[in-house]
C-alpha positions as CSV (number, residue, x, y, z in Angstrom):
1,M,-83.7,12.0,-6.1
2,K,-84.4,10.0,-9.4
3,R,-82.6,12.7,-11.4
4,I,-79.5,12.5,-9.1
5,K,-79.4,8.7,-9.4
6,R,-79.4,9.0,-13.2
7,L,-76.6,11.5,-13.2
8,T,-74.4,9.3,-11.1
9,L,-74.9,6.5,-13.7
10,V,-73.3,8.5,-16.5
11,P,-69.6,8.2,-15.4
12,L,-70.1,4.5,-14.8
13,L,-71.5,4.0,-18.3
14,L,-68.7,6.1,-19.9
15,L,-66.1,4.0,-17.9
16,S,-67.6,0.7,-19.0
17,T,-67.6,1.8,-22.7
18,G,-64.0,2.9,-22.6
19,C,-64.7,6.7,-22.9
20,I,-63.0,7.2,-19.6
21,Q,-59.8,5.2,-18.9
22,K,-58.6,4.1,-15.5
23,Q,-55.3,5.7,-14.7
24,P,-52.6,3.1,-14.1
25,K,-50.9,3.1,-10.8
26,Q,-47.4,4.7,-11.0
27,Q,-44.6,2.4,-10.1
28,T,-41.8,3.9,-8.0
29,T,-38.3,2.4,-8.1
30,V,-36.7,2.5,-4.7
31,I,-33.1,2.5,-3.6
32,Y,-33.1,3.5,0.1
33,E,-35.7,3.1,2.8
34,P,-38.0,6.1,3.7
35,A,-37.7,8.0,6.9
36,P,-40.5,10.4,8.1
37,V,-39.6,14.1,8.0
38,T,-41.2,17.1,9.5
39,T,-42.6,19.9,7.4
40,P,-40.2,22.6,6.3
41,I,-39.4,25.3,8.8
42,T,-41.6,28.3,8.6
43,N,-41.0,30.0,11.9
44,P,-37.8,31.0,13.7
45,G,-36.7,28.6,16.4
46,T,-38.4,25.5,14.8
47,V,-35.9,22.7,14.3
48,I,-36.2,20.2,11.4
49,T,-35.8,16.7,12.6
50,Y,-35.7,13.3,11.0
51,D,-37.0,10.3,12.9
52,P,-34.1,8.1,14.1
53,V,-33.0,5.5,11.6
54,P,-32.2,2.1,13.1
55,V,-28.7,1.0,12.4
56,T,-28.3,-2.4,10.9
57,N,-25.6,-4.3,9.1
58,N,-28.1,-5.1,6.5
59,V,-27.1,-4.1,2.9
60,T,-30.6,-3.5,1.7
61,Q,-30.9,0.2,2.6
62,I,-33.6,1.8,0.5
63,I,-35.5,5.2,0.0
64,P,-38.0,6.3,-2.5
65,A,-36.4,7.7,-5.7
66,T,-39.0,10.5,-5.5
67,Y,-37.7,11.8,-2.2
68,E,-38.0,15.6,-2.0
69,Q,-35.7,17.5,0.4
70,P,-37.6,20.0,2.6
71,R,-36.5,23.7,2.7
72,S,-35.7,26.1,5.5
73,R,-34.9,29.7,5.7
74,Y,-32.9,29.0,8.8
75,L,-29.8,27.0,9.6
76,Q,-30.0,24.9,12.8
77,G,-28.2,21.8,14.1
78,S,-24.8,21.2,15.7
79,Y,-23.0,23.6,13.4
80,S,-25.6,26.4,13.0
81,N,-23.2,29.1,14.1
82,N,-20.1,27.7,12.2
83,Y,-18.8,30.3,9.7
84,K,-17.1,27.6,7.6
85,L,-20.4,25.9,7.1
86,K,-22.2,29.1,6.2
87,N,-19.5,29.9,3.6
88,F,-19.7,26.3,2.3
89,I,-23.5,26.6,1.8
90,N,-23.0,29.9,-0.1
91,T,-20.4,28.3,-2.3
92,M,-22.6,25.3,-3.1
93,A,-25.5,27.6,-3.9
94,R,-23.3,29.7,-6.2
95,K,-21.2,27.0,-7.8
96,H,-23.8,24.3,-8.3
97,H,-27.0,26.3,-8.2
98,Y,-28.0,24.3,-5.1
99,D,-31.1,25.5,-3.3
100,K,-29.8,27.3,-0.3
101,Y,-32.9,26.7,1.7
102,K,-32.6,22.9,1.0
103,L,-29.0,23.1,2.2
104,N,-30.1,24.8,5.4
105,A,-32.6,22.0,6.0
106,I,-30.0,19.3,5.3
107,F,-27.4,20.7,7.7
108,S,-30.0,21.4,10.3
109,T,-30.2,17.6,10.8
110,V,-26.4,17.2,11.3
111,Q,-25.2,16.0,14.6
112,R,-21.5,16.3,15.5
113,D,-19.7,12.9,15.2
114,P,-17.0,12.8,17.8
115,Q,-16.2,9.1,17.1
116,A,-15.5,9.9,13.5
117,L,-13.2,12.8,14.5
118,E,-11.3,10.6,17.0
119,K,-10.9,7.7,14.5
120,I,-9.6,10.0,11.8
121,G,-7.0,11.5,14.1
122,A,-8.4,15.0,14.6
123,F,-7.6,14.9,18.3
124,R,-4.1,13.4,17.9
125,T,-1.3,15.7,18.9
126,S,1.7,13.8,17.4
127,K,2.4,11.1,14.9
128,P,3.6,7.7,16.0
129,T,7.4,7.4,15.9
130,Q,7.4,4.1,13.9
131,S,4.9,2.8,11.4
132,K,3.1,-0.3,12.7
133,A,3.6,-1.9,9.2
134,T,7.4,-2.1,9.8
135,L,7.2,-3.9,13.1
136,P,8.2,-7.6,13.1
137,G,5.1,-9.7,12.7
138,S,2.9,-6.9,11.5
139,W,2.0,-8.8,8.3
140,D,1.2,-11.9,10.3
141,K,-1.3,-9.9,12.4
142,Y,-2.8,-8.1,9.4
143,R,-3.1,-11.2,7.2
144,G,-4.8,-13.1,10.0
145,N,-7.7,-10.7,9.9
146,F,-8.6,-11.5,6.3
147,L,-7.1,-14.8,5.1
148,T,-9.4,-16.9,7.2
149,D,-11.4,-20.1,6.2
150,S,-14.6,-18.3,7.0
151,R,-13.9,-15.4,4.7
152,I,-12.6,-17.6,1.9
153,N,-15.8,-19.8,2.1
154,K,-17.9,-16.7,2.0
155,G,-16.0,-15.6,-1.1
156,V,-16.7,-18.8,-2.9
157,K,-20.4,-18.6,-1.9
158,F,-20.5,-14.9,-3.2
159,W,-19.0,-16.0,-6.5
160,R,-21.5,-18.8,-7.0
161,E,-24.5,-16.6,-6.1
162,N,-23.4,-13.6,-8.3
163,I,-21.7,-15.4,-11.1
164,N,-23.8,-13.7,-13.8
165,Y,-23.0,-10.2,-12.6
166,L,-19.3,-11.1,-12.0
167,N,-19.0,-12.5,-15.5
168,E,-20.7,-9.4,-17.0
169,A,-18.5,-7.0,-15.1
170,S,-15.4,-9.1,-16.0
171,Q,-16.2,-9.1,-19.7
172,R,-17.1,-5.5,-19.8
173,Y,-14.1,-4.1,-17.9
174,G,-11.5,-6.8,-18.1
175,V,-11.1,-7.3,-14.4
176,A,-10.8,-10.9,-13.1
177,P,-13.8,-11.8,-10.8
178,E,-11.6,-12.9,-7.9
179,Y,-10.2,-9.3,-7.5
180,I,-13.7,-7.8,-7.4
181,I,-14.6,-10.4,-4.8
182,G,-11.4,-9.7,-2.9
183,I,-12.2,-6.0,-2.6
184,I,-15.7,-6.7,-1.2
185,G,-14.3,-9.4,1.1
186,V,-11.7,-7.1,2.6
187,E,-13.8,-4.0,2.7
188,T,-17.1,-5.3,4.2
189,N,-16.7,-9.1,4.6
190,F,-19.2,-9.5,1.8
191,G,-21.7,-7.1,3.3
192,G,-21.4,-8.3,6.9
193,Y,-20.4,-4.8,8.0
194,T,-20.8,-1.7,5.9
195,G,-20.6,0.9,8.7
196,K,-22.8,2.6,11.2
197,H,-21.8,6.3,10.9
198,S,-24.1,8.8,9.2
199,V,-22.1,9.7,6.2
200,L,-23.4,13.3,6.3
201,N,-22.6,13.7,10.0
202,A,-19.1,12.2,9.6
203,L,-18.1,14.2,6.5
204,T,-19.5,17.5,7.9
205,S,-17.7,17.0,11.3
206,I,-14.3,16.2,9.8
207,A,-14.5,18.9,7.1
208,L,-15.3,21.6,9.7
209,E,-13.1,20.4,12.6
210,F,-10.0,18.8,11.2
211,P,-7.9,21.5,9.4
212,K,-5.3,19.0,8.2
213,R,-7.9,17.1,6.1
214,E,-10.3,20.0,5.5
215,K,-9.7,20.3,1.8
216,F,-10.3,16.6,1.0
217,F,-13.3,16.1,3.2
218,T,-14.9,19.4,2.1
219,S,-14.6,18.1,-1.4
220,E,-16.2,14.8,-0.4
221,L,-19.0,16.6,1.4
222,E,-19.6,18.6,-1.8
223,N,-19.8,15.4,-3.8
224,Y,-22.1,13.8,-1.3
225,L,-24.6,16.7,-1.6
226,L,-24.5,16.5,-5.3
227,M,-25.0,12.7,-5.2
228,I,-28.0,12.9,-2.9
229,R,-29.5,15.6,-5.1
230,D,-29.0,13.6,-8.3
231,E,-30.2,10.3,-6.9
232,K,-32.9,11.9,-4.7
233,I,-31.6,10.2,-1.6
234,H,-32.6,11.1,2.0
235,P,-29.4,12.9,3.3
236,Q,-29.4,11.1,6.6
237,K,-30.1,7.6,5.4
238,I,-26.7,6.4,4.1
239,K,-24.6,4.8,6.8
240,G,-20.9,4.1,6.3
241,S,-17.5,4.2,7.7
242,Y,-16.2,7.0,10.0
243,A,-14.5,8.5,6.9
244,G,-17.6,8.6,4.8
245,A,-17.2,5.5,2.7
246,F,-20.3,3.4,2.1
247,G,-21.8,0.4,0.4
248,L,-20.4,-3.0,-0.3
249,S,-17.7,-1.3,-2.3
250,Q,-17.0,1.3,0.4
251,F,-16.8,4.2,-2.1
252,M,-16.3,7.7,-1.1
253,P,-18.8,10.2,-2.6
254,S,-16.3,11.4,-5.3
255,S,-15.7,7.8,-6.4
256,F,-19.5,7.2,-6.5
257,R,-20.0,10.2,-8.9
258,E,-17.1,9.2,-11.1
259,Y,-17.0,5.4,-11.2
260,A,-20.3,4.0,-9.8
261,V,-22.4,2.2,-12.4
262,D,-25.9,0.8,-12.6
263,L,-25.0,-2.8,-13.6
264,D,-28.4,-4.3,-12.9
265,Q,-30.0,-1.5,-15.0
266,D,-32.8,-0.7,-12.6
267,G,-32.5,3.0,-13.2
268,H,-30.5,3.8,-10.0
269,I,-27.1,3.2,-8.7
270,N,-27.2,1.6,-5.3
271,L,-23.8,0.4,-3.9
272,F,-25.7,-1.6,-1.2
273,T,-26.8,-4.0,-3.9
274,K,-24.3,-6.7,-5.1
275,A,-24.8,-6.0,-8.8
276,D,-24.0,-2.3,-8.7
277,A,-21.1,-2.8,-6.2
278,I,-19.6,-5.4,-8.5
279,G,-19.8,-3.3,-11.6
280,S,-18.6,-0.2,-9.8
281,I,-15.5,-1.9,-8.4
282,A,-14.6,-3.2,-11.8
283,N,-15.1,0.3,-13.4
284,Y,-12.9,1.8,-10.6
285,F,-10.1,-0.6,-11.3
286,I,-10.1,0.4,-15.0
287,G,-10.8,4.1,-14.6
288,R,-8.7,5.0,-11.6
289,G,-6.3,2.0,-11.3
290,K,-5.7,1.5,-15.1
291,W,-6.0,-2.2,-14.6
292,N,-4.3,-4.3,-17.3
293,N,-5.8,-7.8,-17.8
294,R,-2.8,-9.0,-19.7
295,I,-0.3,-8.9,-16.8
296,P,-0.2,-10.6,-13.3
297,V,-0.5,-8.8,-10.0
298,A,2.3,-9.9,-7.7
299,M,4.7,-12.7,-7.1
300,R,6.7,-13.7,-4.1
301,T,10.5,-14.0,-4.4
302,Y,13.2,-16.0,-2.7
303,Y,15.5,-14.0,-0.5
304,N,18.1,-15.7,1.7
305,K,18.5,-13.1,4.4
306,T,16.3,-12.6,7.5
307,R,15.7,-8.9,7.2
308,F,15.8,-6.6,4.1
309,H,17.4,-3.2,4.2
310,G,19.0,-0.9,1.7
311,L,16.3,-0.1,-0.8
312,A,13.0,1.8,-0.5
313,T,10.0,-0.5,-0.6
314,G,6.3,0.0,-1.2
315,F,3.8,-0.1,-4.1
316,R,5.1,3.2,-5.4
317,T,8.6,2.0,-6.0
318,R,9.9,0.9,-9.5
319,Y,12.9,-1.3,-10.1
320,T,14.1,-3.4,-13.0
321,Q,13.9,-7.1,-12.3
322,S,17.6,-7.5,-13.2
323,H,18.6,-5.0,-10.5
324,L,16.6,-6.8,-7.8
325,K,18.0,-10.1,-8.9
326,S,21.5,-8.7,-8.5
327,L,20.6,-8.1,-4.8
328,G,19.9,-11.8,-4.3
329,M,16.2,-12.1,-5.1
330,R,14.8,-14.8,-7.3
331,P,11.2,-15.1,-8.5
332,T,9.3,-18.2,-7.4
333,S,8.0,-18.7,-10.9
334,N,8.3,-17.3,-14.4
335,F,5.9,-14.5,-13.4
336,Y,3.7,-15.4,-16.4
337,G,6.4,-14.0,-18.7
338,Y,6.2,-10.5,-17.2
339,K,9.5,-8.7,-17.8
340,D,8.7,-5.0,-17.0
341,K,9.7,-3.0,-13.9
342,V,8.2,-4.0,-10.6
343,S,7.5,-2.5,-7.2
344,L,9.3,-4.0,-4.2
345,I,7.0,-5.0,-1.4
346,K,8.3,-6.0,2.1
347,L,6.1,-7.8,4.4
348,S,7.4,-8.1,8.0
349,R,6.8,-11.5,9.5
350,Y,7.8,-12.7,12.9
351,S,10.5,-15.0,11.5
352,K,11.8,-12.9,8.6
353,D,10.9,-10.3,5.9
354,E,8.9,-11.7,3.1
355,M,9.7,-10.0,-0.3
356,W,7.3,-9.6,-3.2
357,W,7.3,-8.0,-6.6
358,G,4.3,-6.1,-7.7
359,T,3.1,-4.9,-11.1
360,S,1.0,-1.9,-12.1
361,N,-2.0,-4.1,-11.2
362,F,-0.8,-4.3,-7.6
363,H,-0.6,-0.5,-7.7
364,A,-4.2,-0.4,-9.1
365,I,-5.4,-2.3,-6.0
366,A,-3.5,0.2,-3.8
367,K,-5.5,3.0,-5.4
368,Y,-8.4,1.7,-3.4
369,N,-6.4,2.1,-0.2
370,P,-2.8,3.2,-0.4
371,K,-1.2,0.6,1.8
372,D,1.0,-2.4,0.9
373,H,-0.8,-4.6,3.5
374,Y,-4.2,-3.7,2.1
375,A,-3.3,-4.4,-1.5
376,M,-1.6,-7.7,-0.6
377,A,-4.5,-8.8,1.5
378,V,-6.8,-8.2,-1.4
379,H,-4.4,-10.1,-3.7
380,Q,-3.9,-13.1,-1.5
381,L,-7.6,-13.3,-0.6
382,A,-8.6,-13.2,-4.3
383,Q,-6.1,-16.0,-5.1
384,A,-7.3,-18.1,-2.2
385,I,-11.0,-17.7,-3.2
386,R,-10.2,-18.5,-6.8
387,K,-8.3,-21.7,-5.8
388,A,-11.2,-22.8,-3.5
389,Y,-13.8,-21.9,-6.1
390,Y,-12.3,-24.0,-8.9
391,R,-11.4,-26.9,-6.6
392,R,-14.9,-27.5,-5.4
């Protein structure tokens, strides 16, 4: 017994003299919250399951950066017998050297998302005969959803709380802070609602069941799988819109992989954090939208008739200002000296058509969502927030 006691003292003496060093605890950076997983499938008929993840509108979704995807020899889940999915898995394995067994495990967790399919229009048999955007009062209704005192006040608060990140993104990319804020305000009401659909479920369901949009959503599904592999993210943890957009910035997976940036430099890109969302939106404006910080965005014009007809309208149009002036339009200001071609935007109000001129920066906003109403809502919300911010 005495000999045993002396032997146990040796490591303690070595440790106290520094011959043996204590190993420091490894710190793990996290970006999305962990969810328990079962062990990989080893027998036929065993289904991989993930514990349910509570849905919240909270923007602090996190999981360990060290998450390792389980593997399975077998494909289960809602689409286990779908030949398109099997072909897709083989393509991912061949094209991107993606572990096929990991793909089996990932898609074994997929549950069909009928709500996403319905919202995207997969069950629609015919198109509406008239666009809602052309109906009298359509702009009044749309504008009323976003240009509210509550949202403007939230925008001012967001600016104050994130001024350092906004200034950094603005200086680095040349995008005015109010337009970054405008996007977040319109997309998620400053993080108030970022979506409740499983991005994996939604993208898989639409890609496999909606032939009209199959090419686009298959590509987004491909980018999503590459994203979760690169970032080591749990495949079922990211919640977003029915179309697969997620985060404060509501990026699609392809936009994440091309334009998302780690503005807070914590080693990971997390669009549920304000810093990375701010930087990523600014980078998107520059990279995809070709934003020009030397020109304005849009300007309202005087037009003395009630309804406008005769010329095509929309952010994709291009007219000389002299031609539009010849039709009876007059700018409400000098347009900051801008003389180049403009797009002609018609906003249908209850009383009359409201006419605007848009620059290439208006077109840049529409790259986010290709609708005149959307781009104008971002523009007007941005201007309203800017005015309120500097007035207070």
